[in-house]
Phi, psi and omega in degrees: 000127181281126179300144181273141179294147178269189178294159180301150176290156178293115187302327184294342184263352189225138171283172176298148183288155175286161181287143171223145181279181189293347178291335190260141170253109184267131177239165185259335188230153181302321183294345178271353178282169173264120179239150186227149182290156175302134182099340176285125183299338179289341182299315181290326177294315180297322179299312181297319179295317179295318180295321177304312181291325179295324177293323175296321175302317179298318176299312183296319181293317179295319179295321178297317179295319179300319179284328184280340183232069183293343181272001178300151182293163187298316179302323179290315179296321178295318178298318179294319179296318177295323178296320176303313181296318180296315182294324176297319178294320178297317179300319178294322180298313180293321179295317181300315180291319180300312182287326178297334180266007174104006181279163180232127180302129184093005183294330183233155175296157179231151174253141176239034186292329181300308179300316186293325177288310184298312185287347175278353180273135190261009177235148179296315182296325178293317180294316179297323180295314184285310184291309189267313185279342180249292183300310184285329175296320174297327177297328177302318180295316182293318182293321179301318176292320181299322178300312182293317183295312180297321178296318180295330180274000179082008179269077185292332179294315179290322178299319179292323177299313180299320181297319178294320179296317182300318180301320179289317183295327176301317180294324179297317180291320183294315181295325179290319177302317180293319180294319180298319179296321178295318180295319179294322179293324181283330182209101182301341178294348177303333179301322178293320179294322178297313180298319180295319181294318180294320178296317179296315181296319180297319179295318178295318180298315179299321182293320181285312190274322184061187179289330183294322184281344181250353180297123177081356182273073182237132180227139174294149182292130178279086189300314183294317180295318180293323177296317179294332180278359173101010175282141178286160182303319182290330176292319179294319179298316180294322179296320179293320179295319179295317179299320179293319179297318179297320180294318179294323181292320184274339181083178183292153180290000000 
């Protein structure tokens, strides 16, 4: 049964969607995606397809930021350009594995909420905070678990893919952390822009994902990866405490 589309997203929270060709069916909300129970062989296929598109979202968002803020300093622009190259490589990695296992591009619906949330933010510090310091930092935790899980299941090919991805994502978070610190030092008002961007992103994320999209999506904090990515010890500790509180609040999966 094909999920029915929900009401339109709040326009003020989202930029225009990125282009997709006729192979793709783009949806706006998690409940409109195709999801499968644990043990269903389609579940792993949908995951690889979704990850492929999310990496393209990362490429598109970084490229958009690079074009929208030409006055950014050179280290930031270089970091964004490298991120574009990395995300393109990640998308190819996921596509190669997906197709090698029998998948077809466009087989499942896709969400483009990352690009639409990030590109709707009008400040450089806000975009770096949401894309790199929030979305990608959370990805460090998920990938760290993915490496161990895939290895335990004997899927060494997927475990190696995750390990390569993690090394790149650490660099993406680290260059953004460094850029954010430079921006804050130059203009303390950046703190206000950061808060506004995080509030906007949180509202957009809730609208797209709902309770259905976040249920059970809990990962322990990847302390070593976050430290390597430039988070301070107290930031890592607070993130770990928050993750523990969320787990206690929601109960076991």
